[in-house]
N, C-alpha and C positions, 0 to 999 in steps of 0.2 A: 474286078472290085468296084471300078467306077460305075459299071452297069448296075451292080447290086445297090450301090449308094443311091443312084437316081431312082431305082425302083421303090426304095423304102424311105426316101427323104421325108415324105409326108407323114411318116409315123412319129416324128419327133415331138415329144411332149414338152409342155412348159412346166416350170418348177412348181407353180401353184397347183397343178394337177395332182401333186403327190402329197398334199397336206393330209388327207384322210389316212394314209398308210402309216405315217410315223409322227403325226402332229395332232392326233385326236386328243381332245381335252384342253388344248390351248384356247383360252377364252377370256376376253375382256368382259368385265361385269358391268352391266347397266340394267335397270336404272340406278343402282347403288352409287355409281359414280356421278349421277346427275341430280337426283332429287332425294331429299331426306326430310320427312315430316313437313312436306309441302313447301320447303325452302330450297333454293338453289344451293347445292353443295359445292360445285366447282364451276368455273367459268368456261370449261371446255371438256370434251370427253377424254377419258384416259387414253394416252398414247397418240392423240392427234398430232402432238409435237414431233412424232417420228416423221410424219409427212411434211411438216413445216420445215424441219431441218433438211430433209432429203431434196426438196424442190424449192430452192430459193426464188425461182421465177414465178412462184404460185403463192397466192394468199389464201388462207383458210380462215374464214370468219364464222365461228359457231354461234348459233342461236337456238336456245332450247325450245322445243315444241311440246308443251304440256299435254296436248291432245294425244300425241303418239308416245309421250314419255321417252323421247329420244332427241338427239341433236340434229338440227338442219345445218349443214355446212355450206356457206356461200363461198364458192370456189371461183377465183379469178386468176387466169393464167396468161402471162405475157408471152406473146409469140416472138420468134426471132426477127420477124419483119416489123415489129412494133405494134401489131394489132393485139386486141385483148379478147379472150374467150371467157365466158362465164357460165356457171350452172349452179343450181341449188340441189344438193345431194344429201340424203340422210345418212348418218354415221353407220347405223345398223351393225355395230361391232366390227367396224373397219371395212364394211362392204361398199360404202359410198353409192347408194341407190337413189334414183329419182323417185318422186312420190308415187308415180304410177306402178313402180315395181316393189313398193314397200311391203305390201301384203304377201309378196312372193319371195321374201328375203331368204327363206330356207332353201331356195333353189340355187343360191349363190354362195360361193366360198368367201371366207374372210380374207382380206388382203394381207393381214399381219399374222404371222405364226413364227415360232422359233425355228430358224433354219439350222439344220444339223451340219456342222463342218467336218464331221468325222465320217469316213466312208464305212457303211455297214458291212461287216465281214460275214459272208455266208456260213463260215465255219461256226459262227456263234448264233445262228438263227435257231429259234425254238420252233416247235410245231405251230404255235400260235402265230409267230412271225410269218411263217410260210403260208398259212391259211389267209392271213390278212393281205399278203402280196397277191395271192391267187385271186382273192375276191376283188381286190382293187383293180387288177389288170384284166378282169373278165370283160368280155364285149358288152354284156348287159350294163355293168357299172360305168364303163366308158361312154356308153350311149345315153344312159339315163342319169348319170351322176351330176353332182353340182357343177355350176358354170363359173368360170372366172369372170367377175364383174368388170365390164369394160368402161363403165361410165366415167370414172375419174380420169383414166388415161385418155379417153376421147377428148376431154377438156384440155388436158396438159399437152397432148401430142397432136391434136387436130386430126384424129385418125378414124373417124367414123366410116369413111368410105375409102376405096382404093385411090380415087383421084385426089382427095384431100391429103391422104398420107403420102402419096408419091411426090406431092409438091414440096415435101420436107426431106426427101431422101437425097443424101449427098454421098458422093464417092470420095474416099480418102485412103491414103497410104496407111497400111497397118501391118506391123511386123515386116516380113519381106514381101508382102503381097499388097492387095488393095481390097476394099470392102465397101458395100453400099449400106448406109445406116441412117437413122433419123438424125437430123442436124443437132437436136438437143443433147445427144450423147456424144457428139464429136469431141468435145473438150475432155471429158473423162477418158474417152478411148485414146485420145492423143497422149494423155498422161500415162496410160497403160503402155502404149507403144514406146514412149521415151524411157520409162523405167525398165521395160523388158530389154530394150536394145542396149541399155547401159549395164546390164548384169554381167559379172565376170563369167567368161565362157568356159565352164568345165565340160567334161565329155558329154554329159547328158544334155546340157543346153546347146552345145555345138551340134549334136545330132538332131535335136528338136528343130532348130532353125534350118538346118540343111535339108531336112526331109519334109518341111511344110509344103503341102500340095495346093491347098485352096482354103479360103475363108469365105463362108457364106453368111450374109446378113439379111437384108430385106427380102421377104418372099411372101406375097399376099396369099394367105390360106388359113383355113381352120385346122385344128388338131383333128386328125382322122378319128372317126367314130365318136366325136364329141360335139357339143355345141359351143365350145370355147374357141376363141381365135388364138392362133399361135402368136407368141410375142415377136416372131420373125415378121409377122404381118404389120407390126407397128414400126419395125426397124430398130428395136432395142435388144435384140438377141443376135448372137453370132455363133457360128460353128467354126472350129479350127480342125482341119483334117490333114494328117500326114500321109505321105505316099505309102500305100500298102498297110497302113495302120500297124506297122511293125509285126504283121501276121498275128495281131491280137484282136480281141473283141472291143468295139468302141461304143456300141449302142445296144440296149436291151432288146429292142424290137427286132433287130436283125438276128440276134442270138435266139430269140424265141421262134423264128422261122426254122432254124436248124434244130433246136432242141426244145420243142414245145412243152415238154413235161418237167424239165428241170433247169430252164435257162437261168432262173434266179439263183442257182447254186454255182454259177460261174465263178471260179476263184479269182481273187483280186490280181493274182500274178498273171492271169490270162487276159486281163483287160488293159487296153491302152489308156494312158493318162498323160496330160501335160505335166511338165516338171512342177513340183510343188511351189517353187519360187514364182512361176508364172501364175499359178492359181492364187497365190497370196497377193500379187500385185493387182490382179483383177478385183479381189475382195477390197483392197485398200481404196479402190476407185469406184466402188458401188456395184460391182457385178458379183452375182452368185454363180456357182459352178454346178452343173447338172450331175457331176460324178458322185455326189453324196446322196442322191435320191435313191429310194428303194428300187425304183425303175430307172436305172442309171443311164445317163446320156453324157458320156465323158468328153465329147467334142464341144459341148454346149455351155454358153455363158449368157446370162440375162442381167440387164441393168435394173436393179431393185434396191436403191439406197435406203428406202424406207424399211425394207425387210432387214437389212444389215443393222440399221439403227435400233430396231426393235430387238433383234437377236442379242446385240451387245448388252442391252439393259436387262435381258432375261437371265444373264449369267448368275 
């Protein structure tokens, strides 16, 4: 099983890679939120405050650009060592793009979308659902599909290069093991650890902690067959793996190798998942879980407090 894990580790997708499958149609509107009858309607783009609340070490100063009919956001990020990083990025419906990428904005995904906290049950899939999943997971779509925009996170995490990123990677105790992560998520991850270890140990939780095998964090790489960087390469994603996966399926990519024609119909009862109480604690501290994606990654958590803030207000 370890050998198979190593062979396919590079297949792991990031959550934003799943937006087209189940979040199509989510869209912030502009210029309606920016200009009306030649007069400024608002002082900032709609939902910019999701990022302001999510990243208190970062300031976002909006300035409207009438030429582009869009907002230029002056981003200033305070680093743990006291230095400051800055960039001017265009809002572009939450894509945060530099000016030289503005005309290519359709190549990039929006960073805000409503995250689905409910696991899609294959028993309820329609033929349309299945066709969307097949299309989305095709090699052509993965190779030529939209890219996760890295520019805002490059400013926040100083992660443009492997060298710059590794200067911020720290090792910390986590659950019963240890993990390498970006230092900026060490505090929320410590809170996850403290809450999780304090949970009353019923049979499920006892078995969960007893069978934990490894936790994977920082890993410099791109998502296979795509142009997007994995969030593991920033150090803000972690994988939790139990011994033997309880003889269940933990990741869609491995299942597709075994059942290429119907992997997406794998029953929920045959998939390994962390206890719901663990998933909820991660959510409370700003982490989304990969188990609810149409292309499920049940071992995987990513730090996206801006996405959680946006999802809460979309209820």
